[in-house]
TIZASE-735020 format. One record per residue (C-alpha): x, y, z; residue number from 0. Coordinates in Angstrom, 1 decimal. Layout:
% TIZASE-735020
     east    north       up    nr
        X        Y        Z   NUM
...
This chain:
% TIZASE-735020
     east    north       up    nr
     16.7      1.7     18.0     0
     15.6     -0.8     20.6     1
     12.8     -2.1     18.2     2
     15.2     -2.5     15.4     3
     17.8     -4.4     17.6     4
     15.0     -6.6     19.0     5
     13.8     -7.6     15.6     6
     17.3     -8.2     14.1     7
     18.0    -10.3     17.2     8
     14.9    -12.4     16.6     9
     15.9    -13.1     13.0    10
     19.4    -14.2     14.1    11
     17.9    -16.5     16.8    12
     15.9    -18.3     14.2    13
     19.1    -19.5     12.3    14
     19.9    -23.1     12.7    15
     22.2    -24.1     15.5    16
     26.0    -23.9     14.7    17
     27.2    -26.5     12.3    18
     30.0    -26.8      9.6    19
     27.5    -26.0      6.8    20
     25.3    -23.4      8.6    21
     23.1    -21.3      6.4    22
     20.2    -19.0      6.4    23
     16.9    -21.1      6.7    24
     15.7    -22.1      3.3    25
     12.0    -21.7      4.2    26
      9.7    -20.8      7.1    27
     10.6    -22.3     10.5    28
      8.0    -24.7     11.8    29
      7.4    -25.7     15.4    30
      5.0    -27.7     17.4    31
      4.3    -30.2     14.6    32
      3.6    -27.4     12.1    33
      1.1    -25.5     14.3    34
      3.6    -22.6     14.7    35
      5.3    -21.1     11.6    36
      7.8    -18.3     11.8    37
      9.2    -16.3      8.8    38
     11.3    -13.2      8.4    39
     12.5    -10.6      6.0    40
     15.2     -8.0      5.9    41
     15.3     -5.6      3.0    42
     17.7     -2.7      2.2    43
     17.2     -0.3     -0.7    44
     19.5      2.4     -1.9    45
     19.0      5.2     -4.5    46
     20.0      8.8     -5.1    47
     18.0     11.5     -3.3    48
     14.5     11.8     -4.7    49
     14.3     15.7     -4.8    50
     10.9     15.6     -6.5    51
      9.4     13.4     -3.7    52
      8.0     11.0     -6.3    53
      8.5      8.0     -4.0    54
      7.5      9.5     -0.7    55
      5.3      7.2      1.4    56
      2.7      7.9      4.1    57
      5.5      7.2      6.7    58
      7.3     10.2      5.3    59
     10.2      8.3      3.8    60
     11.3      7.4      0.2    61
     10.3      4.0     -1.0    62
     13.7      3.8     -2.8    63
     15.6      4.5      0.4    64
     14.0      2.0      2.6    65
     15.4     -0.3      5.4    66
     13.0     -2.9      6.7    67
     13.1     -5.8      9.1    68
     10.1     -7.9      9.6    69
      9.2    -11.0     11.6    70
      6.0    -13.1     11.0    71
      4.4    -15.6     13.3    72
      1.4    -17.9     12.6    73
      0.1    -20.0     15.5    74
     -2.8    -22.5     15.1    75
     -3.7    -23.7     18.6    76
     -6.9    -25.3     17.4    77
     -7.8    -26.7     13.9    78
    -10.1    -23.9     13.1    79
     -8.4    -20.9     14.7    80
     -5.1    -19.2     13.6    81
     -3.4    -16.2     15.1    82
     -1.2    -14.2     12.6    83
      1.3    -11.4     13.7    84
      3.8     -9.4     11.7    85
      6.1     -7.0     13.4    86
      8.1     -4.5     11.3    87
     10.8     -2.0     11.9    88
     11.3      0.6      9.1    89
     14.0      3.2      8.6    90
     15.8      4.7      5.6    91
     19.3      5.0      4.2    92
     19.1      8.8      4.5    93
     19.4      8.3      8.3    94
     15.8      9.2      9.4    95
     14.0      7.9     12.5    96
     12.9      4.3     12.7    97
      9.3      3.3     13.0    98
      8.3      0.0     14.8    99
      4.7     -1.2     14.7   100
      2.6     -4.4     14.4   101
      2.0     -4.4     10.6   102
     -0.6     -7.2     10.9   103
     -2.2     -8.8     13.9   104
     -5.4    -10.8     13.5   105
     -7.2    -14.0     14.3   106
     -8.6    -16.2     11.5   107
    -11.6    -18.5     12.2   108
    -12.9    -21.2     10.0   109
    -16.4    -22.3     11.1   110
    -16.5    -25.3      8.8   111
    -13.6    -27.6      8.3   112
    -14.7    -28.7      4.8   113
    -15.7    -25.3      3.4   114
    -13.6    -22.5      2.2   115
    -15.1    -19.8      4.5   116
    -13.2    -17.8      7.0   117
    -13.5    -14.7      9.2   118
    -10.6    -12.5     10.2   119
    -10.6     -9.8     12.9   120
     -7.9     -7.3     14.0   121
     -5.3     -5.5     11.9   122
     -6.2     -7.2      8.6   123
     -4.9     -7.2      5.0   124
     -7.1     -5.1      2.7   125
    -10.0     -6.5      0.8   126
     -9.8     -4.0     -1.9   127
     -7.6     -4.4     -5.0   128
     -4.6     -6.6     -5.8   129
     -1.4     -4.5     -5.4   130
     -2.1     -3.8     -1.7   131
     -1.7     -7.5     -0.8   132
      1.5     -7.9     -2.8   133
      3.6     -5.7     -0.4   134
      6.2     -8.5      0.2   135
      9.6     -8.0     -1.5   136
      9.6    -11.7     -2.5   137
      6.6    -11.2     -4.7   138
      8.0     -8.2     -6.6   139
     10.6     -7.9     -9.4   140
     10.7     -4.0     -9.3   141
     11.9     -1.9     -6.5   142
      9.2      0.8     -6.7   143
      5.4      0.7     -6.1   144
      2.4      1.5     -8.4   145
      1.5      5.2     -8.2   146
     -2.1      4.6     -7.0   147
     -0.8      2.7     -3.9   148
      2.1      4.9     -3.0   149
      2.1      8.5     -4.5   150
      0.9     11.3     -2.1   151
     -1.8     13.4     -3.5   152
     -2.5     16.9     -2.0   153
     -5.6     15.6     -0.1   154
     -5.4     15.3      3.7   155
     -7.7     13.8      6.3   156
     -6.6     16.2      9.0   157
     -7.0     19.4      6.9   158
     -9.2     21.0      4.3   159
     -8.6     23.7      1.7   160
    -10.9     26.7      2.4   161
    -11.7     26.9     -1.4   162
    -10.6     25.7     -4.8   163
     -7.9     28.3     -5.1   164
     -6.2     26.9     -2.0   165
     -6.4     23.5     -3.5   166
     -5.0     24.6     -6.8   167
     -2.1     26.3     -5.1   168
     -1.1     23.0     -3.4   169
     -0.8     21.0     -6.7   170
      2.3     18.8     -6.9   171
      3.2     19.2     -3.2   172
      1.5     16.0     -1.8   173
      4.3     15.4      0.8   174
      3.5     18.7      2.7   175
      0.5     20.6      1.4   176
     -0.7     23.6      3.5   177
     -4.3     24.3      4.2   178
     -6.2     26.9      6.4   179
     -8.8     24.6      7.9   180
     -7.5     22.0     10.4   181
     -3.8     21.3     10.8   182
     -1.5     23.7      8.9   183
      1.2     21.5      7.3   184
      1.1     17.7      6.8   185
      1.5     14.9      4.3   186
     -1.2     14.1      1.8   187
     -2.6     10.6      1.2   188
     -2.5      8.2     -1.8   189
     -5.6      6.8     -3.5   190
     -4.9      3.6     -1.4   191
     -1.9      2.8      0.7   192
      0.2     -0.3      0.4   193
      2.1      0.5      3.6   194
     -0.5      0.2      6.4   195
     -3.1     -2.3      7.1   196
     -6.4     -1.3      8.7   197
     -8.3     -2.5     11.8   198
    -11.6     -4.3     11.4   199
    -13.3     -7.6     10.5   200
    -13.4     -9.5      7.2   201
    -15.4    -12.4      5.9   202
    -14.3    -14.5      2.8   203
    -15.9    -17.2      0.8   204
    -13.6    -19.1     -1.5   205
     -9.8    -19.0     -1.7   206
     -7.0    -19.0     -4.4   207
     -8.0    -22.4     -5.6   208
    -11.6    -21.6     -6.0   209
    -13.1    -20.5     -9.4   210
    -14.8    -17.6     -7.6   211
    -14.2    -15.9     -4.2   212
    -15.9    -13.0     -2.5   213
    -14.7    -10.9      0.4   214
    -16.3     -8.1      2.5   215
    -14.8     -6.0      5.3   216
    -15.7     -3.3      7.9   217
    -12.7     -1.2      8.9   218
    -12.0      1.7     11.1   219
    -10.3      3.9      8.4   220
    -10.3      4.4      4.8   221
     -8.2      3.0      1.9   222
     -6.1      6.2      1.7   223
     -6.0      6.6      5.5   224
     -6.2      3.3      7.5   225
     -6.4      3.8     11.3   226
     -7.4      2.1     14.6   227
     -9.9      4.8     15.6   228
    -12.8      6.5     13.9   229
    -10.9      9.8     14.2   230
     -8.7      8.7     11.3   231
    -11.7      8.6      9.0   232
    -14.1      5.7      8.4   233
    -15.7      3.6      9.3   234
    -15.4      2.0      5.8   235
    -17.1     -0.9      4.0   236
    -15.2     -2.6      1.3   237
    -15.8     -5.7     -1.0   238
    -14.0     -7.7     -3.5   239
    -15.1    -10.3     -6.2   240
    -12.4    -12.5     -7.8   241
    -12.8    -15.1    -10.6   242
    -10.5    -17.6    -12.2   243
    -12.1    -18.5    -15.5   244
     -9.1    -20.2    -16.9   245
     -5.7    -21.6    -15.9   246
     -3.3    -18.7    -15.1   247
     -6.1    -16.0    -15.5   248
     -7.4    -14.1    -12.5   249
     -9.9    -11.2    -12.8   250
    -10.9     -9.0     -9.8   251
    -13.3     -6.1     -9.1   252
    -13.4     -4.1     -5.8   253
    -15.4     -1.3     -4.1   254
    -15.0      0.7     -0.9   255
    -16.8      3.6      0.8   256
    -16.1      5.4      4.1   257
    -15.9      8.8      5.7   258
    -12.6     10.5      5.0   259
    -12.0     13.5      7.2   260
    -10.8     13.3     10.8   261
    -13.3     14.2     13.6   262
    -11.6     17.5     14.4   263
    -12.1     18.8     10.8   264
    -15.7     17.7     10.8   265
    -16.3     19.7     14.1   266
    -14.8     22.8     12.6   267
    -17.1     22.5      9.5   268
    -20.1     21.9     11.7   269
    -19.3     25.0     13.9   270
    -19.0     27.1     10.8   271
    -22.5     25.8      9.6   272
    -20.8     24.0      6.7   273
    -21.7     20.7      5.1   274
    -19.8     17.7      6.5   275
    -20.4     15.2      3.6   276
    -16.8     13.8      3.2   277
    -17.2     10.4      1.8   278
    -14.5      8.6     -0.2   279
    -15.7      6.0     -2.6   280
    -13.2      3.9     -4.6   281
    -13.6      1.4     -7.4   282
    -11.1     -1.0     -8.6   283
    -10.5     -3.6    -11.4   284
     -7.5     -5.8    -11.8   285
     -6.3     -8.8    -14.1   286
     -3.4    -11.2    -14.0   287
     -2.4    -13.7    -16.6   288
      0.4    -16.2    -16.2   289
      1.7    -18.4    -19.0   290
      4.9    -20.4    -18.8   291
      7.7    -17.9    -17.9   292
      5.6    -14.9    -18.6   293
      3.3    -12.9    -16.2   294
      1.2     -9.8    -16.9   295
     -0.7     -7.7    -14.5   296
     -3.0     -4.6    -14.8   297
     -4.9     -2.7    -12.2   298
     -7.2      0.4    -12.3   299
     -8.0      2.3     -9.1   300
    -10.6      5.1     -9.3   301
    -11.2      7.2     -6.2   302
    -13.8     10.0     -5.6   303
    -14.0     12.3     -2.6   304
    -16.7     14.7     -1.6   305
    -15.1     17.6      0.3   306
    -17.0     20.6      1.6   307
    -15.6     24.1      1.3   308
    -15.6     27.1      3.8   309
    -15.8     29.8      1.1   310
    -16.0     30.3     -2.6   311
    -14.8     29.1     -5.2   312
    -16.7     26.1     -3.9   313
    -15.5     22.5     -3.9   314
    -19.1     21.3     -4.2   315
    -18.4     18.8     -7.0   316
    -16.6     15.6     -6.2   317
    -12.8     15.3     -6.6   318
    -11.8     12.2     -8.6   319
     -8.5     10.5     -9.3   320
     -7.6      7.6    -11.5   321
     -4.6      5.4    -11.4   322
     -3.7      2.9    -14.0   323
     -0.8      0.4    -13.7   324
      0.4     -2.3    -16.3   325
      3.2     -4.6    -15.5   326
      4.9     -7.5    -17.3   327
      7.7     -9.9    -16.2   328
      9.6    -12.7    -18.0   329
     11.9    -15.3    -16.4   330
     14.8    -15.5    -18.8   331
     16.7    -18.1    -16.8   332
     16.4    -19.9    -13.5   333
     16.5    -17.2    -10.8   334
     16.7    -14.3    -13.3   335
     13.6    -12.3    -14.1   336
     13.1     -9.1    -16.1   337
     10.3     -6.7    -15.5   338
      8.7     -3.5    -16.4   339
      5.7     -1.4    -15.3   340
      3.9      1.7    -16.6   341
      1.9      4.0    -14.3   342
     -0.3      7.0    -14.9   343
     -2.2      9.0    -12.3   344
     -4.7     11.6    -13.4   345
     -7.1     14.0    -11.6   346
    -10.4     15.7    -12.5   347
    -10.4     19.4    -13.2   348
    -11.7     22.1    -10.8   349
    -12.7     25.7    -11.5   350
    -10.8     28.4     -9.5   351
    -11.1     32.2     -9.6   352
     -8.5     32.4    -12.5   353
     -7.9     28.9    -13.9   354
     -9.6     25.5    -14.6   355
     -6.9     22.9    -13.7   356
     -6.6     19.3    -12.4   357
     -6.8     19.5     -8.6   358
     -3.4     17.8     -8.4   359
     -0.6     17.5    -10.9   360
     -0.8     14.4    -13.2   361
      2.0     11.9    -12.9   362
      3.6      9.3    -15.2   363
      6.1      6.7    -14.1   364
      8.0      4.0    -16.0   365
     10.0      1.4    -14.2   366
     12.2     -1.4    -15.6   367
     14.5     -3.8    -13.8   368
     16.0     -7.1    -13.1   369
     15.7     -9.5    -10.2   370
     18.3    -12.2     -9.5   371
     17.5    -14.9     -6.9   372
     21.1    -15.6     -5.8   373
     19.9    -18.3     -3.4   374
     16.7    -19.6     -1.9   375
     16.9    -16.8      0.7   376
     18.6    -14.0     -1.1   377
     17.1    -11.7     -3.9   378
     19.0     -8.8     -5.5   379
     17.2     -6.2     -7.7   380
     18.3     -3.4     -9.9   381
     15.9     -0.9    -11.5   382
     15.7      2.5    -13.2   383
     12.6      4.7    -12.7   384
     11.9      7.9    -14.8   385
      9.1     10.1    -13.4   386
      7.4     13.0    -14.9   387
      4.8     15.4    -13.3   388
      3.1     18.5    -14.7   389
      3.8     20.7    -11.8   390
      5.9     20.7     -8.7   391
      9.3     21.7     -7.3   392
     10.8     19.2     -9.8   393
      8.9     18.0    -12.8   394
     11.1     15.1    -13.9   395
     13.4     12.7    -12.1   396
     15.2      9.5    -13.3   397
     16.1      7.4    -10.3   398
     18.3      4.2    -10.3   399
     17.8      1.9     -7.3   400
     19.3     -1.3     -5.9   401
     17.7     -3.6     -3.4   402
     18.8     -6.7     -1.4   403
     16.3     -8.9      0.4   404
     17.0    -11.8      2.8   405
     13.9    -13.8      3.7   406
     12.7    -17.2      4.9   407
C-alpha cells in the first residue's frame, strides 16, 4: 500500500502547477535542459474472472484484471552516460496483494559519440524477441498478451517431476503444478516472460534507424525465469540480429541458452546420482511490416528444455514448446484503431506408462479489439478473447475486457 501511494503521489506531483486550463502533461517532463526526462503510466484493466487461468502471469495475477502504476526516469549527467530507472506497483481488480519493484534499472554507456554502439548494465530489457520489449500499454491495441510471453506452462525451475507420468498428470495446470522433487506446489513458467526484466550486461551495435543491428547479453536468469541471482537459473547468453531491408519492414532473429533449474533442485539431483543437464535453449523469429494505416506483426518462439528424471518413465529426451503469434491492426480514423491477434502454443509428445501425449495441453487464443486515443494522454481499449485448451479444469473461455491508460 505504501509503494502504491508513493508512486501515485509521484505521478500527481508531475502535473503542471495550478492554472485555469490545467491538464495532464502531453509528453514526458524534461528538466535540467533535457538531461532529465520523467514519464509515467497508470493502467486499469477489468474483465470477468478467468476461471481457466488462461491469462495468469508469473506474478500470480490475471493480465485481464491488472492495475499498474509506473514512473520512469532517465538522467544523462554526461554526454555518453545515461541512467534509466522504472518503478512499478502492480495489483489486480480482484483485490490481491500489490507488488512494488524496480522493473528496470540500468546504466547505458556510449563509448563513441559518432557510432551507434552502446553497453547497458543492470536490470535490462531483453535482447531476445520482439514482444518482450513491447510491454508498454501505449504500444498495444489489444488488452491481452501473446501466449508465448504470458501463458504459464507446467514446467517449474524450483521443482521437477520424478518421471513422465507425473509430468503428464500436471497438463493444463500451469498456474499451480505439483511435483515430488523440490518445492511441492508453485507456478509454472512461460516460454519467455514479458513481465520481468533480467539482471546482466548487454552490448548493441546499431539502432532503430540502422539497416542492421546486433545485440548480445549475459544475464543471471533465463527467458522463462529472469532473476537477480544464479539460484533462479542461468547464467544465460542471448543474442539478436535485426534487419530493415525496406521502409516499414523489420526482420529479426534471436537465440538464448542458459541453465534452467534452481540450485536447490540441482543439489537434490546430484545427491541422488542423477544427471543435472537442465539447459533451456530458445530460438525466435519475428517480422513487422507497416504501410500507411496498416501494421502487421508475426513472431515465432521455440523453446527446448533438457530435464533429468529421478525414475522411469524417463524424461531423457528434450521437451519442446512452440508459440506462434500473428497480429494485424488498422487505423480507421484519427485516434481509432482496430486490431486482432491469433496465437497457438503447441508442445512435443512424451511417452508415459499408459499414454503418449503432449507434455502440456496445447492452447489457442484469438483476440480482437478496438483502441481509442481519447486525448494525447488517455487511451481506452475494448477487446474480446476466446481461449481453447485441450485439457484443464476449464477447456474454453471467452473473456471480454476493458482497459484505460493514462500516460505521459
